[in-house]
PLY file of the C-alpha trace (Angstrom):
ply
format ascii 1.0
element vertex 366
property float x
property float y
property float z
element edge 365
property int vertex1
property int vertex2
end_header
-12.13 -20.72 3.05
-14.61 -21.80 0.42
-14.99 -19.77 -2.75
-18.47 -18.39 -3.25
-20.22 -16.77 -6.17
-20.80 -13.11 -5.60
-23.67 -11.04 -6.94
-22.28 -8.46 -9.37
-22.89 -4.91 -8.22
-23.05 -1.77 -10.30
-19.45 -0.89 -11.11
-18.18 2.57 -12.00
-14.77 2.21 -13.59
-11.94 4.17 -12.07
-11.32 5.89 -15.41
-14.95 6.99 -15.65
-14.84 8.33 -12.12
-11.53 10.11 -12.51
-12.59 11.55 -15.84
-15.26 13.58 -14.04
-12.81 14.93 -11.46
-10.60 17.99 -11.63
-6.87 17.41 -11.90
-4.73 18.20 -8.89
-1.25 19.24 -9.97
1.71 20.66 -8.17
0.41 24.22 -8.57
-2.89 23.41 -6.88
-1.16 22.50 -3.65
1.11 25.49 -3.41
1.11 28.43 -1.07
-2.64 28.37 -0.43
-2.43 25.02 1.35
1.05 24.90 2.80
1.41 27.58 5.50
-0.19 26.10 8.60
-3.15 24.80 6.60
-5.51 25.83 9.36
-7.79 28.40 7.70
-11.41 27.41 7.15
-12.23 25.85 3.78
-15.59 25.27 2.10
-18.14 23.07 3.85
-16.75 23.57 7.39
-13.55 21.68 6.55
-10.23 23.28 7.31
-7.69 23.54 4.53
-5.67 21.03 6.53
-8.50 18.50 6.62
-8.98 18.91 2.87
-5.24 18.46 2.29
-5.18 15.26 4.32
-8.19 13.81 2.50
-6.76 14.77 -0.89
-3.38 13.25 -0.11
-4.99 10.02 1.09
-7.20 9.92 -2.02
-4.09 10.26 -4.21
-2.33 7.42 -2.38
-5.45 5.25 -2.67
-5.51 5.92 -6.43
-1.90 4.76 -6.63
-2.70 1.75 -4.48
-5.68 0.86 -6.68
-3.43 1.09 -9.74
-0.99 -1.56 -8.57
-3.61 -3.78 -6.98
-5.41 -3.72 -10.32
-2.23 -5.03 -11.93
-2.03 -7.83 -9.38
-5.70 -8.70 -9.88
-5.46 -8.79 -13.68
-2.84 -11.54 -13.45
-3.49 -13.32 -10.15
-6.91 -12.33 -8.85
-10.57 -12.78 -9.73
-11.76 -10.74 -12.70
-15.47 -9.93 -12.45
-17.98 -7.08 -12.50
-16.62 -5.78 -9.20
-13.00 -5.68 -10.37
-12.94 -5.89 -14.18
-9.86 -5.76 -16.38
-7.41 -8.42 -17.47
-8.10 -12.08 -18.01
-5.86 -13.81 -15.47
-2.62 -15.69 -15.81
-3.05 -19.32 -14.71
0.64 -19.94 -14.00
1.03 -16.82 -11.84
-2.27 -17.49 -10.10
-1.08 -21.01 -9.27
2.22 -19.68 -7.92
0.38 -17.23 -5.65
-1.84 -20.07 -4.45
1.22 -21.74 -2.92
0.93 -19.07 -0.21
-2.80 -19.78 0.27
-5.42 -21.46 -1.87
-7.66 -18.38 -1.62
-5.06 -15.83 -2.71
-6.99 -14.95 -5.88
-10.07 -13.99 -3.87
-8.03 -12.02 -1.36
-6.26 -10.09 -4.14
-9.65 -9.32 -5.70
-11.13 -8.07 -2.43
-8.12 -5.92 -1.55
-8.29 -4.35 -5.02
-11.98 -3.54 -4.66
-11.43 -2.10 -1.18
-8.78 0.34 -2.41
-11.01 1.44 -5.27
-13.81 2.24 -2.83
-11.42 4.17 -0.59
-10.36 6.68 -3.22
-13.80 7.00 -4.80
-15.32 7.77 -1.38
-12.60 10.25 -0.42
-12.89 12.06 -3.75
-16.69 12.09 -3.56
-16.51 13.56 -0.05
-14.17 16.32 -1.22
-16.43 17.08 -4.19
-19.50 17.18 -1.95
-17.78 19.94 0.05
-16.99 21.94 -3.08
-13.34 20.96 -2.97
-10.99 19.65 -5.63
-10.57 15.85 -5.66
-7.39 13.99 -6.54
-6.85 12.97 -10.16
-3.59 11.42 -11.38
-4.66 10.43 -14.90
-2.08 12.65 -16.59
0.63 10.50 -14.99
-0.56 7.16 -16.39
2.55 6.76 -18.50
4.34 3.62 -17.30
4.56 0.37 -19.23
2.84 -2.52 -17.48
3.33 -6.26 -17.76
3.29 -7.84 -21.20
2.42 -11.26 -19.77
-0.74 -13.08 -20.83
-3.72 -11.77 -18.85
-2.59 -8.18 -18.29
-4.31 -5.23 -19.89
-2.11 -3.39 -22.37
-2.62 0.03 -20.83
-0.40 2.66 -19.24
0.07 2.57 -15.47
0.84 4.89 -12.58
2.99 2.37 -10.71
5.77 -0.07 -11.49
5.61 -3.60 -10.03
8.51 -4.93 -12.08
11.49 -3.21 -10.41
10.73 -3.30 -6.70
13.01 -3.08 -3.68
10.87 -4.59 -0.94
11.40 -3.47 2.65
10.49 -6.39 4.91
11.53 -4.85 8.25
7.85 -4.79 9.29
8.22 -8.54 9.88
10.74 -8.10 12.70
9.24 -4.79 13.86
5.89 -6.35 14.72
7.59 -9.29 16.43
9.86 -7.22 18.66
8.94 -6.86 22.33
11.61 -4.26 23.12
11.77 -1.87 20.16
9.64 0.84 18.57
10.43 2.87 15.41
8.73 5.99 16.81
10.40 8.66 18.96
11.83 8.66 21.54
13.04 5.14 20.72
13.80 5.45 16.98
14.71 1.78 16.71
15.67 0.02 13.48
14.86 -3.52 12.41
16.31 -6.32 10.30
14.83 -7.33 6.97
13.15 -10.72 7.02
13.98 -11.36 3.35
17.33 -9.70 2.59
17.38 -10.90 -1.02
14.56 -8.56 -2.09
15.54 -5.64 0.17
18.22 -4.54 -2.32
18.26 -4.48 -6.10
15.22 -4.45 -8.39
12.78 -7.36 -8.45
9.55 -8.13 -10.32
6.44 -8.95 -8.27
4.46 -9.80 -11.40
5.68 -11.60 -14.53
7.08 -9.00 -16.90
6.25 -11.18 -19.89
5.50 -14.83 -20.53
9.24 -15.46 -20.37
8.97 -15.10 -16.58
6.53 -18.03 -16.35
9.43 -20.51 -16.46
11.29 -22.13 -14.85
8.70 -22.76 -12.12
10.96 -21.71 -9.23
11.68 -18.42 -10.99
7.96 -17.69 -11.19
7.51 -18.81 -7.58
10.20 -16.35 -6.47
8.20 -13.60 -8.21
5.00 -14.74 -6.46
6.81 -14.87 -3.10
8.03 -11.31 -3.71
4.44 -10.27 -4.36
3.28 -11.94 -1.16
5.69 -9.89 0.92
5.01 -6.74 -1.09
1.29 -7.06 -0.32
2.04 -6.87 3.41
4.68 -4.15 3.01
2.13 -1.86 1.37
-0.73 -2.56 3.75
1.31 -2.13 6.94
2.10 1.33 5.61
-1.60 2.19 5.39
-2.10 0.74 8.87
0.28 3.40 10.21
-0.52 6.33 7.91
-4.20 6.72 8.80
-3.71 6.96 12.59
-0.67 9.18 12.06
-2.65 11.70 10.01
-5.78 11.36 12.15
-3.91 13.21 14.86
-3.91 16.31 12.63
-7.57 16.55 11.57
-10.02 19.07 13.03
-13.46 18.06 11.77
-15.00 15.18 13.75
-16.54 13.69 10.61
-13.17 13.69 8.86
-11.72 12.00 11.92
-14.46 9.39 11.64
-13.53 8.79 8.00
-9.87 8.17 8.84
-10.74 5.99 11.81
-13.13 3.96 9.64
-10.86 3.43 6.61
-7.59 2.97 8.50
-8.56 -0.27 10.28
-9.41 -1.90 6.94
-5.78 -1.39 5.94
-4.80 -3.16 9.15
-7.15 -6.03 8.30
-5.43 -6.29 4.92
-2.02 -6.27 6.57
-3.00 -9.00 9.03
-4.16 -11.18 6.16
-1.07 -10.65 4.04
1.35 -11.09 6.93
-0.18 -14.50 7.56
0.07 -15.50 3.89
3.63 -14.19 3.48
4.73 -16.67 6.13
3.66 -19.46 3.78
6.07 -18.42 1.02
8.02 -21.59 0.15
11.80 -21.32 0.67
13.62 -21.71 -2.64
16.40 -20.48 -4.89
15.55 -18.74 -8.14
17.50 -20.65 -10.83
17.50 -17.55 -13.05
18.97 -15.05 -10.60
20.49 -17.26 -7.89
18.59 -15.33 -5.19
16.95 -17.23 -2.36
13.84 -16.97 -0.22
14.71 -18.14 3.31
13.00 -20.56 5.64
12.11 -18.04 8.35
11.62 -20.78 10.96
15.14 -22.18 10.63
18.66 -20.87 11.39
20.08 -18.35 10.80
16.52 -17.04 11.14
13.97 -18.54 13.54
13.07 -17.40 17.04
10.48 -14.80 17.94
11.83 -12.19 15.52
11.10 -14.40 12.53
8.62 -17.12 13.60
5.97 -17.30 10.88
2.92 -17.93 13.06
3.45 -14.83 15.21
1.06 -12.67 13.21
-0.41 -10.67 16.12
1.49 -7.47 17.08
3.80 -8.38 19.95
3.53 -6.00 22.93
6.33 -3.45 22.93
7.41 -0.14 24.41
5.22 2.89 23.69
5.61 6.61 24.50
7.99 6.02 27.42
9.74 3.00 28.94
8.18 3.83 32.28
4.91 2.42 30.94
4.26 -1.32 30.57
4.60 -2.82 27.10
1.45 -2.81 24.98
0.33 -4.34 21.67
0.09 -1.46 19.18
0.26 -0.44 15.56
3.69 1.06 14.91
4.78 3.57 13.79
2.10 6.21 14.49
4.26 9.33 14.82
2.43 12.23 13.13
5.36 14.54 12.34
6.25 14.17 8.67
3.99 11.14 8.23
2.77 11.98 4.72
6.18 12.93 3.35
7.63 9.85 5.02
5.08 7.68 3.23
6.04 9.17 -0.14
9.73 8.65 0.60
9.05 5.03 1.59
7.06 4.27 -1.57
9.61 6.00 -3.78
12.52 4.06 -2.26
10.54 0.89 -2.95
10.76 1.61 -6.68
6.98 1.76 -7.00
7.24 4.96 -9.05
10.34 4.04 -11.01
10.10 5.71 -14.43
7.70 8.45 -13.33
8.19 12.09 -14.37
9.52 15.01 -12.38
6.01 16.47 -12.56
4.61 13.39 -10.84
7.02 13.67 -7.94
6.40 17.43 -7.63
2.67 16.77 -7.45
2.91 13.94 -4.90
5.44 15.72 -2.70
3.27 18.84 -2.80
0.23 16.93 -1.63
2.27 15.31 1.14
3.71 18.63 2.32
0.20 20.11 2.47
-1.07 17.17 4.52
1.86 17.33 6.93
1.34 21.05 7.47
-2.23 20.52 8.67
-2.83 21.62 12.24
-5.65 20.36 14.42
-8.09 23.15 15.28
-10.09 22.62 18.46
0 1
1 2
2 3
3 4
4 5
5 6
6 7
7 8
8 9
9 10
10 11
11 12
12 13
13 14
14 15
15 16
16 17
17 18
18 19
19 20
20 21
21 22
22 23
23 24
24 25
25 26
26 27
27 28
28 29
29 30
30 31
31 32
32 33
33 34
34 35
35 36
36 37
37 38
38 39
39 40
40 41
41 42
42 43
43 44
44 45
45 46
46 47
47 48
48 49
49 50
50 51
51 52
52 53
53 54
54 55
55 56
56 57
57 58
58 59
59 60
60 61
61 62
62 63
63 64
64 65
65 66
66 67
67 68
68 69
69 70
70 71
71 72
72 73
73 74
74 75
75 76
76 77
77 78
78 79
79 80
80 81
81 82
82 83
83 84
84 85
85 86
86 87
87 88
88 89
89 90
90 91
91 92
92 93
93 94
94 95
95 96
96 97
97 98
98 99
99 100
100 101
101 102
102 103
103 104
104 105
105 106
106 107
107 108
108 109
109 110
110 111
111 112
112 113
113 114
114 115
115 116
116 117
117 118
118 119
119 120
120 121
121 122
122 123
123 124
124 125
125 126
126 127
127 128
128 129
129 130
130 131
131 132
132 133
133 134
134 135
135 136
136 137
137 138
138 139
139 140
140 141
141 142
142 143
143 144
144 145
145 146
146 147
147 148
148 149
149 150
150 151
151 152
152 153
153 154
154 155
155 156
156 157
157 158
158 159
159 160
160 161
161 162
162 163
163 164
164 165
165 166
166 167
167 168
168 169
169 170
170 171
171 172
172 173
173 174
174 175
175 176
176 177
177 178
178 179
179 180
180 181
181 182
182 183
183 184
184 185
185 186
186 187
187 188
188 189
189 190
190 191
191 192
192 193
193 194
194 195
195 196
196 197
197 198
198 199
199 200
200 201
201 202
202 203
203 204
204 205
205 206
206 207
207 208
208 209
209 210
210 211
211 212
212 213
213 214
214 215
215 216
216 217
217 218
218 219
219 220
220 221
221 222
222 223
223 224
224 225
225 226
226 227
227 228
228 229
229 230
230 231
231 232
232 233
233 234
234 235
235 236
236 237
237 238
238 239
239 240
240 241
241 242
242 243
243 244
244 245
245 246
246 247
247 248
248 249
249 250
250 251
251 252
252 253
253 254
254 255
255 256
256 257
257 258
258 259
259 260
260 261
261 262
262 263
263 264
264 265
265 266
266 267
267 268
268 269
269 270
270 271
271 272
272 273
273 274
274 275
275 276
276 277
277 278
278 279
279 280
280 281
281 282
282 283
283 284
284 285
285 286
286 287
287 288
288 289
289 290
290 291
291 292
292 293
293 294
294 295
295 296
296 297
297 298
298 299
299 300
300 301
301 302
302 303
303 304
304 305
305 306
306 307
307 308
308 309
309 310
310 311
311 312
312 313
313 314
314 315
315 316
316 317
317 318
318 319
319 320
320 321
321 322
322 323
323 324
324 325
325 326
326 327
327 328
328 329
329 330
330 331
331 332
332 333
333 334
334 335
335 336
336 337
337 338
338 339
339 340
340 341
341 342
342 343
343 344
344 345
345 346
346 347
347 348
348 349
349 350
350 351
351 352
352 353
353 354
354 355
355 356
356 357
357 358
358 359
359 360
360 361
361 362
362 363
363 364
364 365
């Protein structure tokens, strides 16, 4: 894919946008939104629809925060996605997965920014409170060359990366949703436990080269881990919305997350097998024993057909999971277990769990 110069467009910084929004704290998502969340809200939206949009906006803010960190060090810094000045060594390590990784990181970052700004603008247009997490920008970011020295919402330096999506989307007999409730093996066991950086924590992480490459490989799999989550969350919550226009919003944004996931799954398969000389941890060759076969084969990036709803039906290629019960709270639990919020305050978790509970309590009104 050839790099092309892009015409700068008018850019409204996320801080400028969020500065004009009203804060949503734990108290704002209390009793008024939780019980049933089916009463009519302003602008013909149910309270449940508003809760779902607000929760998704909050998650997109969090997603923008960590993608911004990736872009500052390994993406393209321009008028569309400003901030940071790039880190040549990290950018080169990412390029081992694909020569266009910097452009892809840039575009994913911009996409997530547009998701939360649209969702918040839509809420505001209906006289409803948008999501604003600025009070929780308290975490220390990377000190490596190229990163902005600002406080963050998310932590990319102590991750536990679940890579079971790799085997889940390659299975032809299993499904994580009820009534099957199947489990799956991690493709990269070394990063599925412990705490691992996906960006250089400081310039000390730039050497030795295989240490930095292990960090870049971790990022490559983390990209896909995050985006497969969005691929499932939007259709899961879409089953709870009442307003047709809100349904259209979820059905229009959700597939872009799937497009991201498809891209990153392909690139993750190019992560070079190696052993980190600093930690002794290894990235496996997924095409060779003890891996290999259809559960691990790197060029199987299309969702393999599998069971759905009931085994009496033929297998079908699907996004999975898409179970709606507890989807929002499950997403928060998944991201928390990943270590993405490591170091955050009790107030942060109360706020995020409150938003998730409100979204999960939404009931579709005919």
